C-alpha positions as a printed Julia matrix, in Angstrom:
281×3 Matrix{Float64}:
 50.34    9.31   -89.51
 52.71    9.86   -86.51
 55.65    7.7    -87.44
 58.97    9.63   -87.42
 61.49    8.69   -84.4
 59.45    5.72   -83.66
 60.83    2.02   -83.66
 61.18    0.45   -86.99
 60.84   -3.14   -87.6
 64.27   -5.3    -87.9
 62.32   -7.77   -90.32
 63.05   -5.79   -93.38
 65.12   -7.32   -96.27
 66.78   -4.73   -98.63
 67.14   -6.12  -102.11
 67.1    -2.86  -103.98
 69.5    -2.83  -106.81
 69.35   -6.43  -107.15
 67.55   -7.9   -110.32
 65.71  -11.33  -110.65
 65.9   -13.2   -113.64
 62.94  -15.23  -115.21
 61.03  -11.99  -115.09
 57.2   -12.23  -115.7
 56.09  -10.18  -118.78
 54.67   -6.84  -117.79
 52.54   -4.54  -119.89
 51.4    -1.11  -120.26
 48.33    0.95  -119.79
 45.54   -1.04  -118.66
 47.33   -4.34  -118.33
 49.76   -3.07  -115.79
 46.71   -1.55  -113.81
 44.96   -5.08  -113.83
 48.16   -6.77  -112.78
 48.45   -4.41  -109.86
 44.93   -4.8   -108.76
 45.06   -8.44  -109.19
 48.22   -8.84  -106.97
 47.51   -5.62  -104.56
 46.19   -8.3   -102.02
 48.62  -10.91  -102.66
 46.25  -13.92  -101.52
 46.4   -15.45  -104.78
 50.1   -14.97  -105.8
 50.85  -18.38  -106.06
 48.27  -18.95  -108.67
 49.57  -15.97  -110.96
 53.33  -16.26  -110.33
 53.94  -20.03  -109.78
 54.78  -21.53  -113.35
 55.1   -18.17  -115.0
 58.59  -17.39  -113.88
 61.48  -19.63  -115.31
 63.3   -19.91  -112.13
 66.47  -17.82  -111.9
 67.98  -15.71  -109.07
 68.66  -12.26  -107.95
 71.79  -10.66  -109.08
 73.42   -8.19  -107.26
 74.1    -4.4   -108.38
 74.98   -1.13  -106.74
 71.99    1.03  -105.53
 71.78    4.29  -104.14
 68.59    5.39  -102.43
 67.15    9.28  -102.81
 66.35   11.21   -99.9
 62.52   10.48  -100.52
 63.17    6.82  -100.95
 65.21    6.58   -97.7
 62.36    8.19   -95.83
 59.69    6.02   -97.33
 61.81    2.95   -96.53
 61.76    4.29   -92.86
 58.13    4.82   -93.05
 57.11    1.47   -94.04
 59.53   -0.21   -91.49
 57.89    1.87   -89.06
 54.39    0.55   -90.1
 55.42   -2.95   -90.19
 56.85   -2.61   -86.52
 53.22   -1.34   -85.75
 51.49   -4.29   -87.17
 53.95   -6.61   -85.21
 53.01   -5.0    -82.11
 49.32   -5.12   -82.81
 49.05   -8.57   -83.97
 51.12   -9.8    -81.38
 48.77   -8.6    -78.84
 45.82   -9.52   -80.71
 46.94  -13.02   -81.08
 48.0   -13.27   -77.33
 44.38  -12.44   -76.36
 43.05  -15.13   -78.66
 45.74  -17.73   -76.9
 47.75  -17.81   -80.08
 51.34  -16.74   -81.0
 51.99  -14.27   -83.81
 54.64  -14.97   -86.09
 56.38  -11.82   -87.62
 56.59  -11.99   -91.42
 59.58  -10.35   -93.36
 59.1    -7.41   -95.7
 61.32   -7.25   -98.76
 62.1    -4.01  -100.5
 63.12   -4.29  -104.14
 63.61   -2.42  -107.52
 62.48   -3.69  -110.81
 62.05   -7.2   -110.11
 62.21   -9.59  -107.25
 62.49  -13.57  -106.86
 60.12  -15.09  -104.28
 58.92  -18.51  -103.44
 55.94  -17.87  -105.7
 58.07  -16.99  -108.43
 59.55  -13.85  -110.01
 57.67  -10.66  -110.21
 58.29   -7.3   -111.88
 57.31   -4.1   -109.87
 54.26   -3.79  -112.25
 52.45   -6.2   -110.34
 52.43   -4.19  -107.37
 53.03   -5.13  -103.63
 52.16   -8.61  -102.93
 52.59  -11.22  -100.14
 53.84  -14.58  -100.76
 52.55  -17.58   -98.5
 55.35  -19.78   -99.48
 57.88  -17.85   -97.87
 55.83  -15.73   -95.48
 57.16  -12.46   -96.88
 55.67   -9.08   -98.08
 57.26   -7.65  -101.26
 57.08   -4.08  -102.33
 58.8    -1.74  -104.85
 58.7     1.73  -103.08
 57.82    3.08  -106.6
 54.46    1.9   -105.81
 53.82    4.89  -103.45
 54.12    7.22  -106.59
 51.66    4.74  -108.54
 49.25    4.94  -105.73
 49.36    8.64  -105.56
 49.54    9.49  -109.38
 47.87    6.48  -111.19
 45.23    5.57  -108.45
 44.69    9.23  -107.25
 45.26    7.9   -103.6
 47.81   10.17  -101.94
 48.97   10.18   -98.29
 51.33    8.43   -96.12
 48.21    6.34   -94.56
 47.12    5.14   -97.97
 50.75    3.56   -98.17
 50.06    2.25   -94.64
 46.8     0.87   -95.71
 48.54   -1.24   -98.55
 51.07   -2.75   -96.2
 48.37   -3.59   -93.42
 46.35   -5.38   -96.17
 49.38   -7.61   -97.06
 50.08   -8.18   -93.55
 46.44   -9.16   -93.32
 47.1   -12.06   -95.85
 49.85  -13.09   -93.54
 47.31  -13.31   -90.62
 45.05  -15.24   -92.81
 48.06  -17.69   -93.35
 48.72  -18.03   -89.97
 45.14  -18.69   -88.95
 44.77  -21.42   -91.77
 42.5   -19.54   -93.95
 44.83  -19.36   -96.95
 44.95  -23.03   -96.86
 41.14  -23.31   -97.02
 41.11  -21.01   -99.84
 43.68  -23.37  -101.67
 41.44  -26.17  -101.17
 38.54  -24.22  -102.93
 40.73  -23.69  -105.75
 41.26  -27.49  -106.46
 37.53  -27.96  -106.0
 35.57  -25.17  -108.09
 35.63  -23.58  -111.22
 37.14  -20.44  -111.8
 34.09  -18.19  -111.72
 32.86  -19.88  -108.38
 36.61  -19.85  -106.88
 36.5   -15.93  -107.63
 33.65  -15.44  -105.38
 35.7   -16.85  -102.51
 38.76  -14.96  -103.44
 36.86  -11.86  -103.24
 35.77  -12.73   -99.7
 39.32  -13.65   -98.78
 40.55  -10.21  -100.19
 37.77   -8.34   -98.31
 38.77  -10.11   -94.99
 42.23   -8.88   -95.66
 40.78   -5.22   -95.75
 38.94   -5.92   -92.64
 42.14   -6.94   -90.93
 43.85   -3.85   -92.1
 40.93   -1.92   -90.51
 41.58   -3.73   -87.18
 45.25   -2.66   -87.42
 44.16    1.04   -87.95
 41.87    0.81   -84.97
 44.73   -0.11   -82.62
 47.07    2.68   -84.56
 44.17    5.3    -83.59
 44.16    3.95   -79.93
 47.95    4.56   -79.83
 47.21    8.19   -81.06
 49.14    7.51   -84.39
 46.62    8.9    -86.57
 46.42   12.34   -87.96
 43.68   14.31   -89.33
 42.7    12.85   -92.64
 44.46    9.61   -92.34
 41.16    7.48   -92.28
 39.96    9.04   -95.39
 43.37    8.49   -97.06
 42.91    4.68   -96.31
 39.34    4.68   -97.49
 40.28    6.53  -100.55
 42.94    3.88  -101.27
 40.61    1.06  -100.69
 38.16    2.61  -103.1
 40.45    3.11  -105.86
 41.53   -0.31  -105.95
 38.17   -1.87  -106.07
 37.73   -4.21  -109.2
 34.88   -2.15  -110.57
 36.69    1.1   -110.46
 39.69   -0.66  -111.97
 37.76   -2.36  -114.74
 35.94    0.87  -115.58
 39.32    2.61  -115.85
 40.9    -0.19  -117.98
 38.34   -1.25  -120.34
 35.38    0.93  -120.04
 33.0    -1.48  -118.46
 33.03   -4.07  -115.41
 32.81   -7.9   -115.52
 31.49   -8.89  -111.88
 32.17  -12.55  -112.52
 35.72  -11.75  -113.11
 36.07   -9.87  -109.72
 38.71  -11.03  -107.3
 39.14   -8.34  -104.85
 35.51   -6.75  -104.44
 34.04   -3.42  -105.45
 35.31   -0.15  -104.23
 32.25    0.21  -101.92
 32.73   -3.42  -100.69
 36.52   -2.76   -99.91
 35.83    0.32   -98.0
 33.2    -1.02   -96.11
 35.09   -3.9    -94.73
 38.11   -1.85   -93.99
 35.86    0.56   -92.03
 34.21   -2.4    -90.23
 37.55   -3.65   -89.04
 38.29   -0.16   -87.82
 35.25    0.0    -85.82
 35.49   -3.45   -84.43
 39.23   -3.61   -83.73
 39.08   -7.34   -83.26
 39.32  -10.7    -84.94
 35.48  -11.25   -84.39
 33.31   -9.6    -87.02
 35.57  -10.44   -90.05
 34.03  -13.55   -91.17
 33.42  -12.49   -94.89
 33.02  -16.06   -95.66
 29.71  -16.43   -94.03
 28.65  -12.89   -94.42
 25.22  -12.73   -96.11
 25.96   -9.0    -97.46
 29.38   -7.92   -98.55
């Protein structure tokens, strides 16, 4: 992706080196993988984080970033800026006003309006404060654990979280919350999958506009599709436990995630992303 020397977003809050208290217990191996997948979309973070973290606040410590971390921080800031430009224009065409989210960089653990989370949960979006949270070490996780290398794989992750912000602004998140109150967990999961696939579609919409701005390089689209496939529920469950439990899916299969991202990439508009009424996911 062409990103160096371009505008970086001013809506970045750097909390690296600060540690949150009341940390949610993490895990190792398959448990960590499942946590990452559960929260990668960020759409249901309130459910998972709320009530599990015992309050607390961030405590400051000194932090010195490496050259690699500095470059990655600059990269995610540029990607965030691109999402701001794209969604501002898309919303304007729809007669709406886009409100920029804030991206919080942290290390180890972080306090959000959804609770306190450790880096093992992966990137997430909290609708309570309309902020995206990411520990940049996830880039290595994505490359090594999920076998999804490349800068555009990381861009896909950020665009997916921004997709959840778009859903919040459009009122979709509130509608999903109503289902959570009305349905059984198994039935609610079906809507949660559609919610996450819509965020993938919205990430694809952003990618379409990025291509239109001649920002994509050869292989970028494949990197994003590889990342979308790597975080499919079926792929993750097979890796973590050797078998899949479809009724427990919350984000969609690898094939579904790739399909909806690519559909958004082809369409480039809000129209066409109604996963809630789609007969075939």
